[in-house]
C-alpha positions as CSV (number, residue, x, y, z in Angstrom):
1,M,87.2,132.8,83.0
2,L,91.0,132.8,83.9
3,K,90.2,134.5,87.3
4,T,87.6,131.8,88.0
5,F,90.1,129.0,87.4
6,N,92.7,130.8,89.5
7,T,90.2,131.1,92.4
8,Y,89.3,127.4,92.0
9,L,92.9,126.3,92.1
10,I,93.8,128.4,95.1
11,K,90.7,127.1,97.0
12,L,91.6,123.5,96.1
13,F,95.2,124.0,97.3
14,I,94.1,125.6,100.6
15,K,91.5,122.9,101.1
16,K,94.1,120.2,100.7
17,I,96.4,121.9,103.2
18,F,93.5,122.3,105.7
19,K,92.5,118.6,105.4
20,I,96.1,117.3,105.8
21,S,96.6,119.6,108.7
22,L,93.5,118.4,110.4
23,I,94.5,114.7,109.9
24,A,98.0,115.5,111.3
25,L,96.5,117.4,114.2
26,C,94.4,114.4,115.2
27,L,97.3,112.0,114.8
28,I,99.6,114.2,116.9
29,F,97.0,114.4,119.6
30,I,96.4,110.6,119.7
31,L,100.2,109.8,119.8
32,S,100.9,112.5,122.4
33,I,98.0,111.7,124.8
34,F,99.5,108.4,125.8
35,D,102.8,110.0,126.9
36,E,100.9,112.6,129.0
37,I,98.7,109.9,130.6
38,S,101.8,108.0,131.5
39,F,103.5,111.1,132.9
40,F,100.5,111.9,135.2
41,K,99.6,108.4,136.2
42,K,100.9,108.8,139.7
43,S,99.5,112.4,140.1
44,N,96.2,113.2,141.8
45,I,94.7,115.1,138.9
46,N,91.4,115.4,137.0
47,F,90.8,112.7,134.4
48,F,90.6,115.3,131.6
49,F,93.8,117.2,132.6
50,P,96.2,115.1,130.3
51,F,93.8,115.8,127.4
52,L,93.9,119.5,128.2
53,I,97.7,119.8,128.2
54,T,98.0,117.6,125.1
55,A,95.7,120.0,123.3
56,L,98.0,122.9,124.4
57,K,101.1,121.1,123.0
58,T,99.6,119.8,119.8
59,P,99.6,123.1,117.7
60,S,103.3,123.7,118.4
61,T,104.1,120.1,117.1
62,L,101.9,120.8,114.1
63,F,103.9,123.9,113.3
64,E,107.1,121.8,113.2
65,I,105.7,119.5,110.5
66,F,104.1,122.2,108.3
67,P,106.8,121.7,105.6
68,F,105.7,118.0,105.3
69,I,102.1,119.1,105.3
70,F,102.6,121.5,102.4
71,L,104.5,118.8,100.5
72,I,101.8,116.2,100.9
73,A,99.0,118.7,100.3
74,T,100.6,119.8,97.1
75,Q,100.9,116.2,96.0
76,F,97.3,115.5,96.6
77,F,96.4,118.8,94.9
78,F,98.1,117.4,91.7
79,I,96.6,114.0,92.2
80,E,93.1,115.4,92.0
81,L,94.0,117.5,88.9
82,I,95.5,114.4,87.2
83,N,92.6,112.1,88.1
84,K,90.1,114.6,86.7
85,N,92.3,115.4,83.6
86,E,92.2,119.0,84.6
87,L,95.9,119.8,83.9
88,D,95.3,119.5,80.1
89,A,92.0,121.5,80.4
90,L,93.8,124.3,82.3
91,K,96.3,124.7,79.4
92,V,93.4,125.2,77.0
93,Y,92.3,128.1,79.1
94,G,95.8,129.7,79.2
95,I,97.0,128.2,82.5
96,N,100.2,126.5,81.6
97,N,102.6,124.7,83.9
98,F,104.6,127.9,84.7
99,K,101.5,129.9,85.6
100,L,100.3,127.0,87.9
101,I,103.6,126.9,89.6
102,K,103.5,130.7,90.0
103,L,100.1,130.4,91.6
104,L,101.4,127.8,94.1
105,I,104.4,130.0,95.0
106,L,102.3,133.1,95.8
107,T,99.7,131.0,97.7
108,S,102.4,129.2,99.7
109,L,104.2,132.4,100.6
110,F,101.0,134.1,101.7
111,L,100.0,131.1,103.8
112,G,103.5,130.9,105.2
113,I,103.4,134.5,106.4
114,L,100.0,133.9,108.0
115,I,101.3,130.8,109.8
116,I,104.3,132.8,111.2
117,T,102.3,135.9,112.2
118,I,99.2,134.3,113.5
119,F,99.5,130.5,114.0
120,Y,103.0,130.5,115.5
121,H,102.1,133.4,117.8
122,L,99.1,131.4,119.1
123,S,101.0,128.0,119.3
124,S,103.9,129.5,121.2
125,K,101.5,131.0,123.8
126,L,99.8,127.6,124.2
127,Q,103.2,125.8,124.4
128,F,104.3,128.3,127.2
129,L,101.1,127.5,129.1
130,Y,101.8,123.7,128.5
131,F,105.2,124.0,130.1
132,E,103.8,126.1,133.0
133,L,101.1,123.5,133.9
134,K,103.3,120.5,133.4
135,N,106.2,122.0,135.4
136,E,103.9,122.1,138.5
137,Y,103.9,118.2,138.5
138,S,107.5,117.7,137.4
139,S,110.1,116.3,139.7
140,D,112.4,119.1,138.5
141,N,110.2,122.0,139.4
142,K,112.4,123.0,142.3
143,Y,115.4,123.3,140.0
144,L,115.0,126.4,137.8
145,A,117.2,128.6,135.7
146,V,116.2,131.8,133.9
147,V,117.8,134.8,132.2
148,T,116.4,138.3,132.9
149,D,117.6,141.9,132.6
150,N,119.5,141.3,135.9
151,G,121.5,138.3,134.6
152,L,121.3,134.6,135.2
153,W,119.1,133.3,138.1
154,I,119.2,129.8,139.4
155,K,117.1,128.1,142.0
156,D,118.5,124.9,143.4
157,E,117.8,122.7,146.4
158,I,120.6,120.6,148.1
159,N,120.3,118.6,151.4
160,G,117.2,120.6,152.5
161,K,118.8,124.0,151.7
162,I,117.5,126.3,149.0
163,L,120.0,128.2,146.9
164,I,119.1,131.3,144.9
165,I,122.0,132.2,142.7
166,N,122.6,135.2,140.5
167,A,125.4,135.9,138.0
168,T,125.8,138.9,135.8
169,T,128.0,137.3,133.1
170,I,128.6,133.8,131.6
171,E,131.9,133.1,129.9
172,G,132.3,129.5,128.7
173,S,132.1,127.2,131.8
174,F,132.4,130.2,134.2
175,I,129.8,132.5,135.7
176,K,131.0,135.9,137.0
177,N,130.0,138.4,139.7
178,V,128.1,135.7,141.6
179,T,125.8,136.0,144.6
180,I,124.6,132.8,146.3
181,N,121.8,133.2,148.8
182,E,121.3,130.2,151.0
183,F,118.0,129.5,152.8
184,N,116.7,126.8,155.1
185,S,113.6,124.7,154.2
186,S,111.4,127.5,155.9
187,F,113.0,130.0,153.5
188,E,114.9,131.8,156.2
189,L,118.2,133.3,155.1
190,I,121.2,131.5,156.4
191,Q,124.0,133.2,154.6
192,I,125.0,135.1,151.5
193,M,128.1,134.2,149.5
194,T,129.7,136.4,146.8
195,S,132.4,135.5,144.4
196,P,134.0,137.2,141.4
197,K,134.1,133.9,139.5
198,V,132.6,130.4,139.8
199,D,133.6,127.3,137.7
200,I,130.5,125.5,136.7
201,S,132.1,123.0,134.3
202,N,130.5,120.2,136.3
203,S,127.9,119.8,139.1
204,E,130.6,120.4,141.8
205,W,131.1,124.1,141.5
206,V,134.4,125.7,142.4
207,I,133.9,129.2,144.1
208,F,136.9,131.4,143.7
209,N,137.8,134.0,146.5
210,P,134.4,133.6,148.3
211,V,133.2,136.2,150.8
212,I,130.5,134.8,153.2
213,S,128.1,137.2,154.9
214,I,126.4,136.0,158.1
215,D,124.4,138.4,160.3
216,N,126.0,141.3,158.5
217,K,129.5,140.1,159.2
218,N,131.8,139.4,156.2
219,I,134.2,136.5,156.2
220,N,136.9,136.4,153.5
221,L,138.0,132.9,152.8
222,K,141.5,132.4,151.4
223,E,140.8,129.0,149.9
224,N,138.3,128.2,147.1
225,L,135.1,126.5,148.1
226,K,133.3,123.6,146.4
227,I,129.5,123.1,146.5
228,N,127.4,120.4,144.9
229,T,124.5,121.5,142.7
230,H,122.1,120.0,140.2
231,F,123.5,122.2,137.4
232,D,126.6,122.5,135.2
233,H,127.2,124.7,132.2
234,K,125.8,122.0,129.8
235,K,122.6,121.6,131.7
236,I,122.1,125.4,131.9
237,N,122.7,125.6,128.2
238,R,120.1,122.9,127.5
239,L,117.5,124.7,129.6
240,F,117.5,127.6,127.1
241,K,117.4,125.4,124.0
242,N,113.6,125.1,123.9
243,L,112.5,128.4,122.4
244,T,109.3,127.2,120.8
245,S,107.2,128.7,123.6
246,L,108.5,132.2,122.7
247,N,107.1,134.4,119.9
248,I,109.3,136.5,117.7
249,F,109.2,139.6,119.9
250,E,110.0,137.5,123.0
251,L,112.9,136.0,121.2
252,L,114.2,139.4,120.3
253,K,114.0,140.5,124.0
254,L,115.7,137.3,125.1
255,K,118.5,137.9,122.6
256,K,119.0,141.3,124.1
257,D,119.1,139.8,127.7
258,Y,121.6,137.1,126.6
259,K,123.9,139.7,125.0
260,S,123.9,141.8,128.2
261,L,124.8,138.7,130.1
262,G,127.6,137.7,127.7
263,Y,125.8,134.5,126.9
264,S,125.9,133.0,123.4
265,T,122.9,134.0,121.3
266,N,123.5,131.5,118.5
267,H,120.6,129.3,119.2
268,I,118.2,132.3,119.5
269,E,119.4,133.8,116.3
270,S,119.1,130.4,114.6
271,Q,115.5,130.2,115.8
272,L,114.7,133.7,114.6
273,N,116.3,133.1,111.2
274,G,114.3,129.8,111.0
275,L,111.1,131.6,111.7
276,L,111.7,134.5,109.3
277,S,112.7,132.0,106.5
278,F,109.8,129.6,107.3
279,P,107.5,130.9,104.4
280,I,110.4,130.3,102.0
281,Y,110.8,126.8,103.4
282,L,107.1,126.0,102.9
283,T,107.2,127.4,99.4
284,L,110.2,125.3,98.4
285,M,108.4,122.2,99.7
286,S,105.4,123.0,97.6
287,L,107.7,123.5,94.6
288,F,109.6,120.3,95.3
289,A,106.3,118.4,95.3
290,S,105.2,120.1,92.1
291,V,108.4,119.0,90.3
292,I,107.8,115.4,91.4
293,M,104.1,115.3,90.5
294,F,104.6,117.0,87.1
295,N,107.0,114.1,86.3
296,V,104.5,111.3,87.2
297,K,105.0,108.4,84.8
298,R,102.0,106.6,83.5
299,N,103.6,103.2,84.2
300,R,104.1,103.9,87.9
301,P,101.3,104.3,90.5
302,V,100.8,107.8,91.9
303,I,101.4,106.5,95.4
304,F,105.0,105.8,94.3
305,H,105.6,109.5,93.7
306,V,103.9,110.4,97.0
307,I,106.2,108.1,99.0
308,L,109.2,109.3,97.0
309,G,108.3,112.9,97.8
310,I,108.0,112.2,101.5
311,F,111.3,110.3,101.6
312,L,113.2,113.1,99.9
313,S,111.5,115.7,102.1
314,V,112.8,113.9,105.2
315,L,116.3,114.0,103.6
316,I,115.8,117.8,103.0
317,Y,114.8,118.2,106.7
318,Y,117.9,116.5,108.0
319,F,120.0,118.5,105.5
320,Y,118.5,121.7,106.8
321,Y,118.9,120.5,110.4
322,L,122.6,119.7,109.8
323,F,123.3,123.3,108.6
324,N,121.4,124.8,111.5
325,L,123.5,122.7,113.9
326,L,126.7,123.9,112.2
327,G,125.5,127.5,112.6
328,E,124.5,127.1,116.3
329,T,127.9,125.6,117.1
330,G,129.7,128.4,115.2
331,K,131.2,126.2,112.5
332,I,129.6,128.3,109.8
333,P,128.0,131.8,109.8
334,L,124.4,131.8,111.1
335,L,123.0,133.4,108.0
336,A,124.7,130.8,105.8
337,S,123.3,128.0,108.0
338,T,119.8,129.2,107.4
339,W,119.8,130.4,103.8
340,L,122.5,128.2,102.1
341,P,120.4,125.0,102.3
342,F,117.5,126.8,100.8
343,F,119.7,128.2,98.0
344,L,121.0,124.7,97.2
345,I,117.5,123.2,97.3
346,A,116.2,126.1,95.1
347,I,118.8,125.4,92.5
348,S,117.9,121.7,92.2
349,I,114.2,122.6,92.0
350,S,114.9,125.2,89.3
351,I,116.4,122.5,87.1
352,G,113.2,120.5,87.5
353,L,111.1,123.6,86.8
354,V,112.9,124.3,83.5
355,R,112.1,120.8,82.3
356,I,108.4,121.1,83.5
357,N,107.9,124.4,81.6
358,E,109.2,122.7,78.4
359,K,106.4,120.1,78.6
């Protein structure tokens, strides 16, 4: 009998998560489609193309709000149990508050692991395809920057000239061991410029001790050169902030490439820590919702507790985001920025759980 009740409760919980996820997915799609239609309104594309790329982007957005989905799903899970007077019935059959909480913890952890290993892997691939397709119609598609095993590569276009730039190391607002290949609009090589160091603190780069090669003849310039580009170190840094299109293995490879380049890996490590701790985050949100719903007062409508839970979960999100930001900027250790918020949240939840188990 106990096994039957456990199966019923697990199925009910998963059913609530699935329903809330489906509703969220539809809302995300509807809200996003207008932005995509507006983006492509001047492009000569198929009518269904904005719908296609919106569908590619939606799962990644859904992943970001899974903590809220778990919270709301847990609340509606308890609402159904309360409305059917099943909480008292469960106690009769040996499922007290603590056992119910334990069931939610194990289920949330299991679902969280599935979301990270399967759903996130799929959503990151779709997000990558979304960026690839949208970039073809973006006005910035001729300005690119990537990091590979061979260092930082930048493609820029200034006054009809195409620049392909490679640097082996980044140190603050400087790139080192720089090679600048300059082409005309027909992609014919004009000249090659090398420099031990380039200041990229703003879009007017300062090239130190440049050596210009034209028709296999090297010219050593005694004065520093200045060139205008569409990039500075802040813009290059922003280009690498969107890591949602990379799965865990790709993030690990990118971290290795960044280290070989001398580039900061803080935001990559923060993303990795966030992914690895995601099942814990989802579990804590389920527990947080449980604490609220176990304390439902008869003289207050259930919707009050639902709204309260959502409001407090938003505060938790920004609390967690603040710690992540402190970690990425080096203000606190990265591990602390990920796990300290969860530790503090877990302590507050534990206090509520003690009270619940006494009921």
